[in-house]
C-alpha positions as CSV (number, residue, x, y, z in Angstrom):
1,M,-12.6,6.1,1.0
2,R,-13.0,4.6,-3.0
3,G,-16.5,4.2,-2.7
4,V,-17.1,7.7,-1.8
5,Y,-15.6,8.8,-4.9
6,Y,-16.1,6.8,-7.5
7,R,-20.1,5.2,-6.6
8,Y,-21.8,6.8,-9.6
9,T,-18.6,6.3,-11.9
10,N,-17.8,3.1,-14.0
11,F,-14.1,4.3,-13.0
12,D,-14.3,1.8,-10.4
13,Q,-14.4,-1.0,-12.8
14,S,-12.3,1.0,-15.5
15,A,-9.0,1.3,-12.4
16,D,-9.7,-2.3,-11.2
17,E,-9.3,-3.5,-15.0
18,A,-6.4,-1.4,-16.5
19,A,-3.5,-2.6,-17.0
20,F,-1.2,0.3,-15.8
21,F,-2.0,4.3,-15.2
22,L,-1.2,7.4,-16.9
23,A,-0.4,9.4,-14.1
24,L,-0.3,13.8,-14.8
25,D,1.0,15.4,-12.3
26,D,0.3,18.8,-11.8
27,E,3.6,19.5,-9.8
28,E,6.8,20.6,-11.4
29,R,10.0,18.9,-10.4
30,D,13.9,19.5,-10.9
31,L,15.4,16.4,-12.4
32,D,18.8,17.8,-13.4
33,S,19.8,18.2,-9.6
34,D,23.1,15.9,-8.2
35,V,21.6,16.2,-4.8
36,N,21.0,13.4,-2.7
37,E,18.9,15.2,-0.4
38,D,16.7,16.2,-4.2
39,L,17.1,13.1,-5.3
40,S,15.7,10.9,-2.2
41,Y,13.0,13.3,-2.3
42,L,11.8,13.6,-6.2
43,S,11.9,9.5,-5.9
44,K,9.6,9.6,-2.7
45,T,7.1,11.8,-4.8
46,F,7.1,9.6,-7.5
47,L,6.7,6.7,-5.6
48,T,3.8,8.4,-3.8
49,G,2.4,11.5,-5.8
50,N,-0.1,13.4,-3.7
51,C,-2.3,10.6,-3.0
52,Y,-4.9,10.6,-5.3
53,N,-3.0,9.1,-8.7
54,R,-0.8,6.4,-7.9
55,W,-2.2,3.1,-7.5
56,F,-0.4,0.6,-6.2
57,D,-2.3,-2.7,-7.2
58,K,-1.2,-1.9,-11.3
59,S,2.0,-3.1,-13.1
60,F,3.4,0.0,-13.6
61,T,2.5,4.0,-13.8
62,L,3.4,6.2,-16.2
63,I,4.0,9.6,-14.8
64,V,4.1,12.8,-16.7
65,L,5.3,15.6,-15.0
66,P,3.6,19.7,-16.0
67,N,6.9,20.0,-18.8
68,S,5.7,16.7,-20.8
69,S,9.3,15.1,-19.1
């Protein structure tokens, strides 16, 4: 899958050499919720995202939401 999307770019080399990633999410999330179910959902979505902007082989990923939080 990775080879299909990045075959003609230098992105794959840049991604492999990067120390961290910046993920710009396009989905709003309510970070002020105290309900356990909501916190579980938030944890899962921050971990997996939308499945195309998370990289698990890096030290850390900075996640920025649309409202810059």
